[in-house]
N, C-alpha and C positions, 0 to 999 in steps of 0.2 A: 504494500500500500504506500502511496505517495503522501508526503507531508505537504500541507498547504501553508505557505508563508505569504502574507499580504495578498491573498487571493490568487497566488500563482503556484502552480505545481512545482515542487522542489526539484524534481529531476530536470526540468527545463531551465531553472535558475542556474544550476551548477553544471550545465552541459558544456563541454569543451568548445562546441560550436558557438556558444555565447561568450564564455569567459575568456577564451584566448584572444579573440579580436578586441574585447573590452580591455583586457590586460595590456595588449600592445598599444591601444589608443591612449589609455591612461598613463602608461609608461612614457609614451612620446610626449604627451602634454606636460608631464612632470619634467622631463629632460629639457624640452624647449622653454618651459616656464622658468626653470632654474637658470639655465644658461643665458637666456635673453635678459632676465632681470639682473643677474649678477654682472653681465656685460654692461648694462645701463649704469649700474652703480659704479663699477670699476672705471669705465671709460669716462664717465662724466666727472668723477672725483679726480682721477689721476691726470687725464688729458684735457679736461674741460671740453669734451666732445659735444655736449649739448649746449647750444648757444641760447640759453634762457636766462632771464633775470634770476636773482638769488631766491626769491620767493617761489617762483614757478618751479625751479629746480628742486627745492625742498619738497614741494608737493609731489613731483615726479618720483623722487627718491622714496617718499612715503608709499606711493602706489607700488613701487618695485618691491619694497620690503613686505607689504601685505600680500603681494603675489607669491613671493618666496615662501611665506608662511602657509599660504593656501596650497602651493605645490607640494610641500613636505608634509603638512599635517592632514590634508584632506585627500588630495589626488593620489599621492604615492600609496597610502594604505589601501585605497580602492584597487590599485594595480596589484598589490601584494595579495589581496583577497581574491581577485580574479585568477591570478596564476595558481594560487593554492587551491582554488575551487571550493574554499570554505573560509570562514573567518578564523584566523589563527593568531590574532593580535591580543587576545585575552580580554578579560572582564574590565580591568583597570583602564586600558587604553580605549576600550569601547565606551566607557563612561566619560572619560576625559574628551575624547573625540566628539561625542554627541553634544557635550556642553560647549566646546570651544570652536567648533567648525564654522560658525556663522560670524565670528568676530572679525576675521580678515575681510569678509564680504562687506560688513558694515563699515569697516575702515575704508575700503575702496569707494563705497558709495559716498561717505561723508567727505573724503578727500576730493572726489570729483565735484561735489557740491562746493567745496572750498575753492577749488580752481575756477569754477564757473563764477562764483561770487567775486573772486579776486579779479578775474578778467572783466567782468561787468563793471566793477569799480574803476578799472583803468579806462574804460570806454565811455563812461558817463560823467558829467560834471559833478564834482570839482576835480575829476581825474587824479585821484590820490592813490599812491602806492601804499602798501602796508610794509612795515619794517620786517626784517628777517627775524627779529626777536618776537614780534607779534605772530608771524607765521609759525615759529617754533611752539608758541603757546597754543595756537590752533591745532597743530599736529598732536601735541601732548593731550589736549582736550579730546581729540578724536579717539586716541588710543585709550583714554580713561573712560570715555562714554560708550565705546563699542561693546564692552562686556556687560553693560547694564542689563540688557535683556536676559542674558545668562544668569546674572546674579539674582535678578527678580524671580526668574523661573526656579532657581535652586532654593531661594529663600521662602517663597510662598506656596508653590504648588507642585513642584516636580519631585516625584519619587520614582526612581528607576529600578527596574528589576532585570537582572541579566539572566537570560535563558541560555544555558550552555548548549553546545552543539548537540543536535538530535541525531537520529539515525542517518540522515542525509548530510550531516555536517552543518546544519543551519544553527545560527545563534542570533540573538536579537537583544537589543537594549530597549525595553519597552517603558516609555514614560507613563506613569499613572498619575493623572491629574486630579 
């Protein structure tokens, strides 16, 4: 008998025809994400390769850092799970990953909002730049604000129960609200 996970038959989920292409795709995204963002950071710091003002460059660096976190904490574990054809990263990482995976996405969204606001400020009267110090404060606020949803969820309503792998190797972290 097949197990049902999220309405999908378990044998289909862990089929090599599905997991191998997904593993290759996620591995490729991880490698490209890491290399691309590390290159942006390295080349822009060492060789001033990006011709941007200091504030815009700080925001671009912040996007690159958030993308590196996403590549390593979210996408790479998906690739590992696909190649293993079951979840092998354990209960602790499962819980941590479930709680933290949205933080870099929120950082990206808020940083793009900051870039847009900054550019709008440059294009509309009184055409004022913000200082690099003010931009650093904005970036710090973004990183401090991003985990607030996770903190609220953990504080008020989220109880998670880890179901260890079953007959077909399925495991799940189920939030109980």
